[in-house]
Residue, then its C-alpha position, 0 to 999 in steps of 0.5 A: m804079553i808084548l815085547n817091542l824090540d824097537p822102544k819107539f815102535t809100540p803098535f799094540l797099547n794097553q798090553e803088559e810089556i816084557k822088559f829087556q836089554s839089547f845092544t850090538f857087539s863091536g864085531g856087529e853081532p846083536h845080543i839080548k837079555i830078557d827079564p824073566n819076570f813074566d808068565v812064560s805060559q802066556k803068548v808073547t807077541i814080538t813087534h819090530r821094524l826090520n830095516s836091516f839084516n841086524d834087525l832080523g838077527l835081533l829078532c832071531i836071537t830074541v825068538d831063541a831066548l823066549r824058547r829057552m825060557d819055555v815060552q811056547v806060543i810066539d806071534l810076530f808083527i813086522p809091518y813092513f816085510p823086508a824085500a817084499r818088492q823083490d818077489r820075482v826074478m826079473i833078470k838072470g843074476e837076481s835073487l828072490s830076496v823075499k823068499v830069503y827073508a820068509d825062509i829064515i822067519n819060517a825057521l823060527q816056527l812062529n804061531k802067527v806073522f802079522v804083516f801090514d799091507a803086504h806088497s803082493e800076494v807072494t809074501p803071505a804065500l811064502v811066510n808060514n802062518c802069515e796074516v795080512i792087515p789091510n790098509h783100509t782103516f789107514i785110508k779111512e783115516v786119511l779121508k777124515v783129513i782131506g774129505e771124502n769128495v776125492k777119487l782114488i787113484s791106482p798108480d799101476g796094475g799091481a795096485l789095482k786089486k787092493i785099491y778096489k777093495v779099499s773102495e768097497f770098504l769105504g762104500g764105493v769111492e770112485v777109482v781111476e786106473c793108471s799105468k806105467s812102464r818100467d825098464v827092468k834092467t835100469g829101473r827107469l819109469s816111463g809111459f805114465k798114463v791116466y785112463e780117464d779123460d777129464l777129472n773135472g777139477m776133482d781132488c785125487l788121492i794116489v793110494d799105494d803101499i811103498c814110496d821109495g824115491g817117489g818117481t812113480f808118483v811124481g810122473l803120475a802127478e804130471e799126468l793127473k794134472k794134464k787130465n784137470a785134477g784138483k788137489l793132489y794127495l798121496a797115501v803110502s803105507h810104507g814110507i821110505f822117501n829116500k830122496g826126501f820130500e822136496v821131490l814130492n812137492c807136487f802133492d798138497k799133502i802126503f800121508t803114511t804110517n810109522s811102519v818103516k820109521d818116524f817122521e817129523d816133517e810138516k809135509v807129512l802126516q803120519i798116522a801111527l799103526n796103533e790107531l790102525v791095528 
């Protein structure tokens, strides 16, 4: 049984959906009423895209409602884990935000929590019964569009471990390592480096989990072109794109999933998660 809290987000097909009604009171509190006409002895999987604390609140009251209906086994699929990037305290005065979300979700005592392409190993370490769905199939679908004669570009040290696993899954696609520097106080990026002397006109696919403003990828694209790169492509599992797509005009094509929201832009090819999970 599936309960899709976001009606536009239906990652698991061919399963019976539980009907419900939800709305937000004028004071800001979420409310839900679940149709009781289903077999409560079955496992229920909740799916949702958590883009705000209100989304998290709706999830919490949904689990409570199901418990009060005597549903015993509840799974959760949240493709983008909120605050995953705030997985360490860099300067005094910051919160460890990912743990705040993890503690709330852990309190729901769920059977399984599925996350798509977690930002780091911190998330599955903090979340009880967490299973991470890797981005391997996503990148495989991307290569079906752009062709397999490309180099995989790792934008920084944090992406290295995952990108080599992607390469192995794809049969050994060559990986080019890169790096950058970030000022922890201002967030400013600098010092982009590509650790290969000449890319010989090869097309390059940058692979990462999140694109927010896109500064990392724009800076890296400039360095790749200096190293004689061919066409440039960008594949990110979780597309936020808060500065729009004009800043990313250096890329021939951008690929993402619907893990955060839906896109209708000719610059972006969105691969729905129902094709990947």
